[in-house]
N, C-alpha and C positions, 0 to 999 in steps of 0.2 A: 466464379466457379473454378474448380480445380480439376486436375487430372484424376480420374477414377483410380488409376494404378497407384497413385501416391496417397490416396485418402486413408484415414483411419476411422474406426468405428466408435461412436459413443452410444451407450445402451442404457435404457432405463426399464426396469420391471415395475409396472403399475397397473392397477385395476385388472389383474389377471392377464395382462398382455405384455409383450415385449415391444419396445419402441426403440428404433435405431436411426441414427443419422450418419452420413458420411461427410467428413470434413478434412480440411487440409491440416497437416502437422504444424503449419505456420501459425494456426490459431493457438496451439499449445505454446509455441515459442513466445507469442505476444502475451499470453497469460503469465508465463514464466518471468517475463520482463516487467510484470505489473501494469501492463497497458490494457486499455479498454478494447474489447473485441466485438466487432459486428459479425456475429456468427453466420448470418446469411451470406455475407461476402466470402466466407471461407467454406461454404458447403460445396461438396462435389456434385450433389444433386439436391435441388430444392424440394425435398420430399421426405416423408417419414416412412420407415419400413418396419415390418415385423422381423424380417430377416434380410438384411441388406445384400448378403452374398447371393441369395436366391431371387431377390427383387420382389418379394411378397410385401404387400402393404396392408395396414389396418384400414378399416372403414373410417369415413369422416366422423361417424357417430362415436366410434371408439376413441378417436383423437379428441373430440370435444368432451367426452366423458372424463378422460384422463387429464387434459390440460385446460379445458374451459375456453379454448381459443383455437383458431386455425392459423394464427399468425406464426410464421416460421421462426422469426427472431425469438419470440417468447417461448416457443416449444423447444428450440435448440438450447436456449439458456437454461430451461428447466432440466433438460436431459443432462447437460453438462454439470449443473449444480448438484443434482440429486442422484445421478447415475454413475456409471463407470466409463472410463475412456481407455481405449486400447492404445497404450503407449509402451515404449520399451522401458526396461528396468533403469537404463541409463537416463532416459528422459525424465522419469519419475524422480530419480535421485537428484538430478539437476534442479528440477522444479521445487522439490522440498527444500533444498539448500538455499535457493534464491528467495523463496517465500520466507523462510526462517530469518534470513539476513534482513529482509525488509521489515519484518515484525520487530526484530531486535532494534533496528535502526530507528524505527518510529518511536518505540518506547524510550530509547535513550535520548532522543531529541525532545520529547515532550514531558518526561517525568523527572522527578528529583527525589532525593532522600530527604524527607521532611524533618529529620533530626538534625541534619547538617546543612540543609537547604542548598545542597550541591548535586549536580547530575551523577547518575550512576554510569560508570564506564560500560560500553556495550558488552565487553567480555564478562563482566559481573552479571549482567542481565542474561546473557546466553547461558552461563554456567548454572544460574538459578533455574532457568527454564528446563535445562537438561536434568537437574536434580528433581524438579517437579514432574518430570516425564510428560512435558507438554507435547501434544501431538499436532503437528502442522498438517493442514489440508492444502495441498498444492492447487486445488481448484477453487478455493475460496479466497476472497480478497483479504488484504491486510486488515481493513476496517472490520470485517466480519469475525476476525480472530483475536484482535487486540484485547477485547474485554475478557475473554476466557484466559488469555495469557496473564493479564494483570491480576485476575482473581487468584491464580496460582502463585504469582510472584509475591503478593501481599502476605501470604502465609510464611514466606521465607525471608524476605528483606523489607525494610521500611521503604515504601515507594508510593507515590501518588502523582497524578497528572496535575500540573499547575502552570499557570501563566504568570509572568512577572512584568513589571514596568521598568524599563531601563533608560536612564538618561545618558545621552551620548553628546559629546562635544568634539567636533572635528575642525582642523585648520581649514580655512576657506579654500586653499589650494588643493586640498585632498577631497573636497566635497564630491566632485564628479566621479572619481574612481571608487568611492565608497557608498554612494547613494543607493545603487542597486542592491548591495549587500544588506543594507539596513531595511529597505522596503520589502525585500523578498523574505526577510527573517520574520516579519510580523507587521502589525498595523501601527503606523505613525499617528500618534494622538495629537501631537503638537510639535511645531518646528518654528525656528526663527533664526535670523541672522543677527549676530551680536555686534556690538560697537567695535570690537577688535578684529572684525572680519571673519570670525569663526561661525560655523553653523552648529546649532544645537537642536536636539529633538528629544522627545520622550516616545518610546516605541514599546508596544506590548508584544512580547515574544514567548514561546514555550520556554519554560525554565531550564529544560535540558540543553539548550543551545547557547546559554550565556557565555560559557568559556570559549566555545567555537567562534561566536560572533566577535567577542572581544579580541581574541587572538588575531582574527582576520583583519579587523580594523587597525589594530596595533601594527601589524605587518605592513599594511598598505600606507600607513601614515608615518612609518619609521619610528613608532613608539609615541607619537604625539596625540593619538586618540585618547579621550578620557571617557570612562564609563562608570556608572554607579547605579545601584538599585534604588528605586524610588518607592518609599513606603506609601501605603494607601492613605 
């Protein structure tokens, strides 16, 4: 629970009623950072109001009619997702910018230009979304908005999501400092230690991060890492 004086109002108009909850601005900060939010934890009062400033509440029957549940977590999530949140213009601007960066970053990491089979730079994706007049919703997750963004991008640039299989060979001495980079990038399908003491693997990764991963491994092995795309 949070201090009532610090709480902000989230409001949803539904079934001829107004439903409001009071929650901490910290919930908005977590959403802006792309983190999961347990809204019950951030409620100033674990209750639904018709008018939070007056303290008036809807009946349980009205709540059930609108939400189909009395579970506060589910109700709070519905109000946040479908309603409006009383935030400052500066907060909204920051949330929009942060969400847009995450959407662009996700697409850049997972998509390629199928004509050249190379990743699109984030700046190119960002400019294309700007040209397409893509509207970011700061209260929706990246996953919920990527499909819409991709639909607009495909009208302007050649782009598609794709995974590739990358063969990697590392000097044995560099295995420890590079292993986490490889496994966090994707799924290791096969690995083995070679007769010369090198470690080799095949990893499935998003096509958009080939250059990033290769550069990282080259840097950590002082140029000794070897990578190549594996055809199906």
